[in-house]
N, C-alpha and C positions, 0 to 999 in steps of 0.2 A: 532735451532729448537728442538734438542734433549732435551735440558735443560728446554724448555718451553712446552714440549708436554703434560705433566699432566695438567698444567694450561689451555692450549688452547683446549685440546681434552677431558679432563676428565679422561684419562687413561695414564699409562706409556706405553712405547714401549713394554715392556715385557707382559703387560696385553693385548695390541692389538694383539701381536703375538700369545698369548695363545688363544684368541678369534678366530683368523683366522685359527689356527691349527684345530679347530673343524668344519671348513667348507670344502667343496670340491673345493674351488676356486683355480685355478692353474695359471691363467694369470694375468699379471699386471693390465690391463684395467678392468678386472672383479673385482679385489680387490678394486681398486680405486672407481669404481661405487658403490660397496657394502658399502664401508666406507662412501661415500658421501650421498648416498640415505638412508641407514638404520641407520646410526649413526651420520649424520649431521657433518661429519669431513670436514674441508676445503680442497680444492684441493691440496695445498702444503703439508699438513700433510698426506693426503691420499696417495699421491705419495711417500712420504718418508716411510711410514709404508709398503706400497706394495713392495717397493724396498727391504727393510730390510726383509720382509717375504719371499721373493724369493731368497735371498742370500743363497748360499750353504756353508757349512762348509768346503767342499773339494775344492781344487783348480781346476779350469776348464782348460783343455788342449784345448786351442783355435784352434791350428793347427789340432788336432785330430778331432775336431768338423767340421772344414772346409772341411776336406778330409774324411768324413764319408758318408755312404749311397751311393747314385748315383755318388758322386764325388771321391769315394775311389780309383778308377783307376788312378786318377791324382797324387796321393801321391808320387809315385816313381819319377815323373818328378819334383815335388816340391823339393824333397830331393836332386835331382841332381843340381837344381838351387842353393839351399842353400849351398851345398858342394862346388860348384864352387865359389860362393861369398866369402865363408870363406877362400878359397885358395888364395884370393887376398891380405889378410893381417889379422893380429890378432886384428885389430881395428874394424872389421865388427860386428855390433850389429844387432841381429835378434829380431825384435819386433812384435810379433803377436798381432793383433787386432781381433775384432769379425769377420770381413769379409775378412781380408787380412793380409799379413805379410810384414812389412816394413823392408827394409835393409838400415841400416844407418852407417855412419861414423861420421863426424862432423855434417852432415846433411843427409837427406834421398837421396839415389841414385837409389833405385829401390823399386818396390812394386809388390808383388806376390798375385794375386787374382784368386781363383777358380771361374771363371766367369760363366761357365756352366758345365754340367756333362761331357763334352768332351773337355773343353778348359781352359787353364790358360792364363790370361792376365798378361803380364810382363810389368809393367810401368817402364820407365827409365827417369832419369833427364838429358836430353840432350838439354837443352834450347839453341836455336839459330841454331841447326842443322836442315836441311830440312827434311821433311817427304818424304820418297821414298821407293818404294817396300814394304817390310814387316814392315818397320818402319813407323808407322802411328802417326798422331797427337793425343794427349790424353787429359790431363786436366792440371790444374794449379799446382798440386803437382808433377806430372810426365808429362813432356812435350810430351813424346812419349810412344807408346805401341807397343808390338809385341804379336801377338796371337800364342800360342803354343798348338797344338793339339796332337802331338806325340813326343816321345823322340827325333826323328830325327830332329824335328823343332828347338830343342835346340842345334844349331850347332855353328861352329866357328864364324860366323857372329854375332849371338846373344851374344856369350861370349865376343866378341870384344866390342860390345855396352855396356855390363855390365861393362867391365873393364874401358872403357872411362868414364862412368858415375861415377864409383867408384873413379877414379882419380880426377874428378872435385869436389867431395864431401869432399875432405881432406883438 
């Protein structure tokens, strides 16, 4: 699409970015709508141009964004979970995504999500284990979930579940 942009839209990406820099459009949908309605750009190209216009030159700290604002008080508990996971072995990969952080070995064994301003949902890959007590059924990626609201919720029982999940992922 990049190599065909001039032919298909009448402008290069740099020309589109220069044009958009002169507007006050800040949201992806606004930019797409503007390009389609005002410049007759097809949806695929409008989407690509909008994505490129909103890319930042500086790397985004996804974890910092997840634990900012109202969810900032959850960051120490997140740090404690990650520190424990790392203590299990030097093969633990911490993989932040936009809304969660995946803990992986050969495959994902846990998922940390700042679910609300007062709770972290810790997903665990414990397929085949029964849900009981604090260990609830969850989704396809992580069969179980534990809701953590305070640091004391991250106790020996939860750590044992993480360790079991880690063991199965190797």
